[in-house]
N, C-alpha and C positions, 0 to 999 in steps of 0.2 A: 467595525471598530468597537462597538459596545460589547459585542459577543466575546471578543478577546479579553476585554477588561473583566467581564463576569467570569470567564473561564479562569483567569488568574486569581480572582478573589475567591472563588469556590475551591480552587486547588489549595490556596493558602489556608482556608478554613479547614479543609480535609487534613492537611498536614498537622495543623495545631490540634485538631481533635484526636488524631492518632498518637501524637506525642503525649497529650494529656492522659489518654487511656493507658499507655505504657507506663508512664510515671505513676499513675494511680495504682496500677497493679503491683509495681515494685514497692511502693510505700505500704500498701495494705497486704502484702504477701504473708501468708501464714508460714510459720517455721516448720521444718521437716519433723521436728520432735512433736509438735502439736498434731500434725497430720497422722503420724504413726500412733500416737496415743489415742486419738479419737477413733481410728480404725480398729485398734485392739479392743477398745471399750465396746464398739458396735458388735464385733464378733463375739465378745464375751456375753453381751446381752442376748444375742441371737441363740447362742448355745443354752443359756439359762431358760429361754422361752421354749426351746425344743425339749428340754428336760422336764419342764413343768407340764407339758401337754401330754 
């Protein structure tokens, strides 16, 4: 009897944790423009480092 209750409680906690994780990722999601800009900046820095060496 107690095992069934604990199973339901832990399942409920797992569902809440998953929902919190998904919502957190949606809220703090970086925009595509920021991603492309940071990637271009990284590539440019790598090319400058290669030219200087």
